[in-house]
KOLMARTOR-480481 format. One record per atom (N, C-alpha, C): residue in one letter; z, y, x. Coordinates in steps of 0.001 Angstrom, whole numbers, padded with zeros to 6 digits, always signed. Example, Ala and Ser with C-alpha at 12.3 -4.5 7.8 and 13.67 -1.06 7.14 Angstrom:
! KOLMARTOR-480481
A+007800-005690+013190;A+007800-004500+012300;A+007800-003300+013200;S+007080-002250+012850;S+007140-001060+013670;S+007870+000030+012900;
//
This chain:
! KOLMARTOR-480481
M+000041-001217+000841;M-000027-000014+000031;M-000026+001241+000829;K-000889+002182+000625;K-001041+003403+001451;K+000082+004346+000969;T+000581+005230+001978;T+001418+006164+001562;T+001255+007530+002402;T+001652+008603+001925;T+001766+009755+002798;T+003120+010390+002804;V+003568+010630+003977;V+004982+011175+004177;V+004809+012517+004832;E+005568+013441+004218;E+005760+014836+004718;E+007163+014859+005359;I+007270+015179+006569;I+008507+015174+007197;I+008795+016495+008037;S+009882+017117+007940;S+010333+018260+008725;S+011495+017926+009524;N+011562+018436+010764;N+012627+018140+011697;N+013278+019354+012190;Y+014625+019389+011952;Y+015366+020489+012265;Y+016521+020163+013278;P+016215+020294+014639;P+017308+019983+015517;P+018389+020923+015477;L+019547+020656+015734;L+020723+021611+015657;L+021105+022054+017047;T+020081+022735+017600;T+020271+023108+018930;T+019278+024302+019236;E+019467+025075+020233;E+018605+026111+020567;E+017271+025661+021247;A+017290+024668+021898;A+016037+024032+022526;A+015248+023170+021497;Y+015014+023657+020267;Y+014622+022784+019243;Y+013087+022427+019384;E+012220+023372+019926;E+010889+023139+020074;E+010434+021899+020806;A+010991+021718+021886;A+010668+020521+022684;A+011044+019260+022035;Q+012190+019293+021227;Q+012587+018115+020548;Q+011779+017736+019405;I+011257+018725+018624;I+010114+018535+017636;I+008894+018036+018158;I+008359+018618+019202;I+007226+018161+019863;I+007373+016833+020285;D+008440+016368+020995;D+008569+015038+021371;D+008461+014078+020226;F+009198+014315+019099;F+009046+013503+017995;F+007579+013374+017307;I+006877+014475+017403;I+005508+014415+016783;I+004603+013632+017765;E+004858+013806+019158;E+004032+012960+020122;E+004300+011505+019946;R+005566+011151+019778;R+005925+009703+019622;R+005315+009216+018316;M+005122+009916+017250;M+004514+009477+016064;M+003057+009253+016361;K+002418+010238+017046;K+001107+010134+017292;K+000616+009001+018141;A+001684+008367+018846;A+001427+007209+019657;A+001297+005896+018891;H+001512+005893+017557;H+001365+004902+016650;H-000073+004972+016123;S-000968+004279+016707;S-002338+004377+016515;S-002815+003998+014963;D-001910+003298+014234;D-002303+002970+012948;D-001736+004036+011858;I-001316+005104+012301;I-000784+006274+011423;I-001576+007535+011752;V-002153+008063+010672;V-002747+009360+010881;V-001685+010544+010846;V-001719+011349+011875;V-000596+012436+011909;V-001372+013773+011867;K-000941+014590+010936;K-001452+015973+010740;K-000308+017034+010881;V-000325+017892+011797;V+000752+018861+011999;V+000425+020138+011374;N+001303+020809+010790;N+001115+022208+010322;N+002412+022986+010695;T+002519+024197+010346;T+003587+025052+010882;T+004895+024713+010393;T+005083+024131+009192;T+006433+023646+008665;T+006768+022296+008503;S+005678+021404+008589;S+005972+019981+008592;S+004872+019197+009133;T+005005+017994+009119;T+003970+016918+009600;T+003731+015985+008574;H+002439+015637+008449;H+002091+014619+007461;H+001697+013421+007996;L+002090+012265+007616;L+001932+010892+008223;L+001226+010116+006993;V+000032+009564+007351;V-000681+008698+006285;V-000954+007218+006984;G-000583+006270+006110;G-000878+004927+006599;G-000293+003936+005683;D-000244+002726+006081;D+000445+001629+005297;D+001907+001962+005209;L+002473+001879+003968;L+003984+002094+003788;L+004813+001445+004750;D+004753+000202+004901;D+005557-000535+005791;D+005493-000060+007309;V+004205+000209+007593;V+004036+000617+009038;V+004591+001952+009247;V+004320+002915+008278;V+004801+004349+008466;V+006356+004321+008427;M+006923+003570+007472;M+008464+003573+007478;M+009142+002913+008677;S+008469+001893+009219;S+009012+001218+010356;S+008892+002264+011599;A+007852+002924+011611;A+007558+003917+012719;A+008601+005114+012593;L+008767+005480+011400;L+009787+006565+011083;L+011167+006146+011585;N+011581+004984+011176;N+012884+004339+011491;N+013108+004467+012938;Q+012034+003851+013708;Q+012181+003720+015148;Q+012219+005136+015793;E+011453+006114+015358;E+011359+007414+015985;E+012465+008336+015633;I+013040+008246+014360;I+014127+008974+014016;I+015392+008490+014927;K+015410+007284+014914;K+016622+006606+015605;K+016570+007078+017171;T+015377+006976+017741;T+015127+007585+019179;T+015558+008962+019165;S+015236+009880+018350;S+015563+011278+018391;S+017095+011375+018296;F+017714+010600+017470;F+019226+010823+017339;F+019850+010249+018698;E+019259+009291+019258;E+019864+008746+020537;E+019626+009856+021672;K+018419+010384+021690;K+018125+011283+022833;K+018830+012646+022735;Y+018801+013075+021394;Y+019238+014524+021205;Y+020459+014868+020425;G+021034+013738+019722;G+022121+014126+018951;G+021787+014431+017480;Q+022635+015306+017062;Q+022448+015756+015672;Q+021234+016519+015447;M+020412+016058+014375;M+019373+016903+013807;M+019169+016436+012322;I+018359+017337+011697;I+018150+017007+010228;I+016677+016665+010158;F+016313+015707+009347;F+014995+015279+008964;F+014866+015377+007295;V+013969+016090+006851;V+013678+016190+005477;V+012429+015495+005307;V+012436+014505+004326;V+011316+013606+004181;V+010928+013452+002761;K+009514+013636+002449;K+009116+013476+001001;K+008081+012282+001316;I+008059+011281+000222;I+007108+010149+000412;I+006362+010130-000972;L+004990+009939-000690;L+004167+009913-001922;L+003374+008613-001852;K+003244+007884-002989;K+002454+006701-003053;K+000925+007246-002953;G+000223+006533-002026;G-001217+006897-001837;G-001541+007840-000633;A-002701+007781-000297;A-003062+008555+000991;A-003613+009889+000446;L-003049+010879+000934;L-003353+012229+000642;L-004471+012653+001585;E-005619+013202+001160;E-006498+013730+001997;E-005956+014951+002716;L-006042+014896+004174;L-005537+015871+004983;L-006518+016811+005380;Y-006711+017935+004698;Y-007325+019075+005197;Y-008939+018779+005436;
//
């Protein structure tokens, strides 16, 4: 089943930009997920199980590397055409 996930990342630190970019680059490394970045969020499109597994892995990695941060996630059934 295809899904589209919109995710925003809010690190609780002054050095937030590098942490956000690191998360996005790690998501882009998952070749079976389409990643589209805009100014306020990132969209991920792919198989639901694949996207959720990658999100679980990369959110966990972010928590382990950087400590506290907030992720806001919206999940839509179906593949949203990205721009």
